[in-house]
N, C-alpha and C positions, 0 to 999 in steps of 0.2 A: 655283403652277400648273405642273403638269408639261407639258412641251412635246413634241409628237409630231414626228417627222422630217418637215419640209415637203415634201421630195422624195418620200418614201413616200406622204404624204397626197395629193399631186397625182397620183401614179401610181394610187392607189386610186380617185380620182375618175374617171379614164378607164377603170378596170376595171368601174365600175358603169354599165351601159348607160343605165339610167333617169336617173341623175343627170347623166351626160354629155349626154344629149338635152335635159334641162331647161336646162343651162348654155348649150348652143348655141342653143336657142330664145330664151333671155333675151338673149344677145348679138345675135342677129338683130333682135329687136324694138328693142333700144337703138340699133343701127346705123341702122335705119329712122327712128327718132326723131331722131337727130343729123343725118341727111341732110335730113329735112324742116325741121329748125331752121336750115338755111342757104338755104332757098328763100324769096326775098323776095316779099312781097305786092305786087301791081301798083299803080302810081299814086303811089309814094312815092320821094322823093329820099333814099336811105339816108345819103348823106354829111352832109346837113344834120341828120338825126336823130342820127347818131353823134356829130357835133360837140356837139350839145346835151348828150347824156349824158356826154361826156368833160369838159365844162366845168361843168355844173350838176347833172347827174343823180346823181352819186356820193354815196352816203350818204343820199339822200332816199328818199321812198316809192317812186318809180319805180326808183331804183338797187337798192333791196332786192328789188323784184319781179323786176328784170332778172337778179339773182343766181340766183334760183330757176329761171329759164327759160333759163339758159345763154347770156345775151346776145341772146335772140330778140327781146326788146322793143326794144332799142336798134337792131336791124337790121330791125325790122318784118317778120319772117318769118311764114309761114303758121302756125307753131307759137308765135307771140309770147306767147300766153296760157299755153302749156305745160299742166302738170298742176294749176296753182294753182286754177282754178275748181272742180275736183273735190275738191281738198284743203279748200278753204273750205266746200264743201257738206258734206263729211264731218264737219268740225269743228262746223258748225251742227247737224247731226243728233245729234252726240255731246253737245253742250251742251243740246239740247232734251230728251234723255233724262234729264238731271239735274233739269229743272224741270217737265217735262210727264209725269205718271204714265202716260198711254197710250203714249207713246213708250218710256218705260222698260220697260213690260210687253212691248212688241214686241221690244225688244232682247234679251229673255231667251227668246224663242220662235223656233223655226226659221223658220216661215212669216212671223212678224213681221219677222225680219231680212231676209228676201227682199223684203218690201214696202218696208222702209227703204232697201235698196240701190237699188230702183227710184226711190224718192223722191229719193235722193241724185243719181241721174242727171238727173232732171228739174230739180232745183235747179242742177245743174252747167250745163245748157243755158241756163237763165235768167240765171245769173251771167255766163256767157260772152257772151251777147248784150249785157248791160249794159256789161261791161268792154270789149268790142270797140267799141261805139258811143262810149264815153268815150275810148278810145284814138284813134278817128277824129277826134273833136273836138280832142283834144290835138295831134295831128299837124297839123291845119289851123291851129292857133294859132301854129305855128312858121313863121317866114317862109321860104318857098322849099322847105318839106318835102313839100308835096303839089302834084302836077302840075296836077290839075284838081279843086279843092275844090268841095264842094257835096253835095246829097242823094245823088246817084248814087255818089259816092266813099264816103259813109258806109255806104250799103247794101252796097256791094261789100266794104268792110272787115268789116262785121258778118258777111257770108256767109263770107268766107275764114277769119277768125279763129275764129268759132264752130265751123265745120267742123273746123278744125285742133284746137281744144280737145276736141271730141268724139272725134276720132281718137286723140289722145294718151290720153284717158281709156280708150278701148277697148284701146289697147296696154298700159296699166298693168294693166287687169283680166286681159288674156291672160297677162302675165308672172306675176301672182299665182296664176292657176289652173294654168298649164302650165309655168311656169318656176321659178326659184329666188328666194326672198325676196318682199318686198312690191314690187309693180310701181311704184306711185306713188313710193315712197321711192327706188327705184333710178333712176327717171327724174330726180328732183331730184339724186341723188348724182352721176350722170354729167354733168349740166348744170353742177354746181359744179366737179368735177374737171377738166373740159375747160378751164376758165379758169385752171388752175394754170400750164400751160405758158407762155402769154404773159407771166405775171407773172415767171417764172424768166428768160426772155429779156430782159425789160425791166430786171430787176435787174442782169443782166450789163452792159447798156448804161450803167446808173447808175454801175457801178464803173469802166468805161472812161472816162466823162466826168468822174469825180471827184466826182459828186454824193454818193456814199457811199464807204466804204472796206472793205477786207477784214476788218479787226478787228471792225467793227460787224456784218458778216455772220456772222462766227464766233460772236459773242455771240448774235446772232439765232438761229443754228442750234442752239446749246445750249438756248436758251429754248424753241424750237419743240419739241425732243425732250422736254423736261421738261413742257411744257404738254400735248402729245399723251398722254404717259404719265398725267398727272393726269386728263385727260378720260376716258381708258379706265378708270382706276380708279374715278372717280366714277360713270361710266355703269353699271358692273357691280356697284358696291358696294350692299350691302343690310344691313339690320338683321334678324337672324334671331330671331324670337319663338318660343320653344320651345312646342310643343303635345304633347298626349298623346291618342291615339285608342284606346279599348278595342277588343280583338279577341276574337271568339268562337271557341272550339274546336269543330270539327265533331263530335267524338266524343260529348261529354257536354253540350254546350250551355252550358258554364260560361264565365264571363268570365276571360280570362287577363290578364296584365300588359299595361298600355296600351303601344302602340307609340309610341316617342318620335320626334318629327319637329319641323318648324319652319315658320313662315310667313315668307317673305322679303319684307320691306318695303323698297322701293328708296329710296335717299337722294335720287335725282333722278327721281321718278315723272313729273314734268311734262315731262321731255325738253327740247326746244328751244322749245316753245310760249311760255313766259314772255318770252323774248327777242324773239320775233316780235311778240307783243302789245305789249310795251313800246316797241319801235322804231316800230311802227305809230302809236302815240299820240304819241311824241316828235317825229315828223316832220310832224305835222298842221299846226303853225304855218307851217312852211316851204312845205308844199303849198298852204295857203290863200294865202299871199303870192305864190306862183308862178303860180297860176291866176287869182287875182283882179286882180293888177296894182296893188293899192292901196298907196300909200306907207306908210300907217299899219301895214298888215299886214306890210310888209317890215321896218319898224323893229322891230316886235314880234318877228318871226322871228329877228332878229339875236341876241336873247338865247338862242336855242336852237340855235346853231351847234354842230357836233360838237366844237369845241375849247373851248367855254365851260364854266365850272364848273357853271352851272345845268343844262346838258345832262347832264353826268355825274351830278349829284345826282338829277335827275328820273328818268333812266333806271334808276339803281340802285334807287330807291324803287319804281318801277313793276315792275321785275323781281322783287323780293322779294314784292310784293303779288300779281302774277299767278302766281308759283310756288305760293303758298298757295291762291289762287283756283282755278287749274286742277287742282291736286292734289285739292281738295275735290270737283271735278266728276267726275274719272275714278276716284277711289278712294272706295268706300263701306264704312266699317267695320261698319255695321249689317248689310249683306248678308253680309259675311265672317263676322261673329259668328253669324248665323243658320245659315249653311251648316255652320259648325263644330259648332254645337249639334245640328243634324239628324243628324250623323254620330256623335254621342256624344262628341265631342272637347272638350277644354278646355285652357286655359292654366293651368299649375300656380300655385296661389295666387290665382286670379281666378275669380269666379263666372261661369257661363255666361250668355249673353244680354246684357242691357244693360251690365253691368259689363265684360264682355269687349269690347264695342264701344267703351266709353269708354276702356278701357286701350289698345286698338289705336290709337284716335284720338289719344290723348295721346302715344304713342310716335311716331306718324307726324308729329305737329306738331313734336316735338323734332328729329327727323332731317331734316325738310324745311329747317330753317334753314341748316345748312351747305351743303346742296345749292343753296339760293337764293343764298348768298354766293358760291359757286363760279361759278354762272351769271353773276352780276354781274361777277366778275373776267374771265371769258371774253368777255363782251359788250363790256367797256370796253378790253380788250387791243388790238384793232386800231387804235383811235385813238391809243393811246400809242406803238405801234410806228411808225406813220406819222410822228408828230411827233418822236420821239426818234431813230429810226434812219434815217429818210428812205428808205423802200423803196416801190416802186410797186405794192404789193399789200397786201391786208388779211388778216392771219393771225389766226385766232381767231374769236370770235363765232359767229353762226348757222351759217356754212358748216362750221366745224370740228366742231361738235356733230353736225350732220347726217351728215357724212362718216364720223365715228367710229361713230355709232350704227347707220347703215345697214350699214357694213362688219361690225360685230359681229353684227348680226342675220343677215346673209347667211352668214357663216361658221358661225353656230350652226345655220342651216337645213341647210347642207351637211353639218355634223357628224352631224346626226340621220340623214340618208340613209346615211352611211358606217357609223355605229355599228349601225344596224339590219341591215346586211349583214356584221357582224362585222369591219369594217375599222377601223383606227386613223384617227381624225379629225385635224384640225389642232390640237385641244386634247384631251389625254388626260383631264384632270380636268374636271368639269362646272361650274366657277365661272361660265362665260360664260352659263349658263342663266338667271342672275338678270336678264339683259337683258329677258326677257319680262315681260308684265303679271303681276301677282300672281294666281295661280290659287287655287282653293279648296283647303283643306288636304288634301282627299282625293286631289288630283292628285299628291301627293308620297309 
């Protein structure tokens, strides 16, 4: 991959007025979001809530949620729900498109997509109300966390947190429409990145107290560089299926030699979703034990502690399963084969139509396995680092995949603006374009 001069690329960004305005608008929205993420909702003792997350919430369902909202849940801020209700609603609509024909038809039509966007907003509000009420009940269950528990407090929390979730959803949509990149993804990105700095300072304290040593940190540094490079490589990696599309000459109407091109099938089409689904399932026993208070549930949950063999095995199996499951939802080889057939294109040696769909599905199934195994490695890496090197932060897993994926998407978006105006981008060659979803063959 040929690299452009970073300094020249940054200078070109500021020469492009439209792109510069988009970047400044995006930064403004993100600053507003991070300011709101530090405004505590009234009626809660933040110290008691923070102590709970520090002692019990890490690694659990609430700890996973807190990661995506930048610590807003553990601090009970007005943006405690963050963008997650909107993300959950979007995933619900996406899955519905795979199982409900009417929704699938709407996803392919401009007016239908507008209606689905509106439905996504309604579902977001409903989810925010349910999650806000559940969070109110949870805080009331913690001794000393709520100043004046009762119905009034619950209504107040539902009002504040739901309003905050709607505002964050609006900010995300504004970034998507008027800024750079995907707004919802950037909000999660900055929520995760903001928590890197406390981890760095805590690590320095560990070295000073002798809890870890410099040699282990050097080994960790080398490992981190290698893992990040691997994540970038897997994120942009794709299997190029060659295709040929006949072209007509305008002069005599004859067919000339077919144009050779390819369909990029991503090795990791499912992205970070398999890890999120797997972790959500694996922490269910702990969540039940935590909220029920039953001793039998607690004894059962002990088998699923993050350091147990059963936990690692179950999470690995679930990640592989959800990788194939989610890939089958978001990737439809039949539609791809039909679009190719409509354009007169074909895969050399494969009959158009059903045979092409079967061939693409077979290739996709084969390349999904290494992607699933890599996701499993990335997901289990944080637990190994904490136990082996003894550092106060979790490197790898969901956060690393999100940070790398969003960074690549944003750079790709900025490159498109620069290249359209004849400027050199951050990457001279277009390998990074494989980050996007698989388009129809005619798009290449």
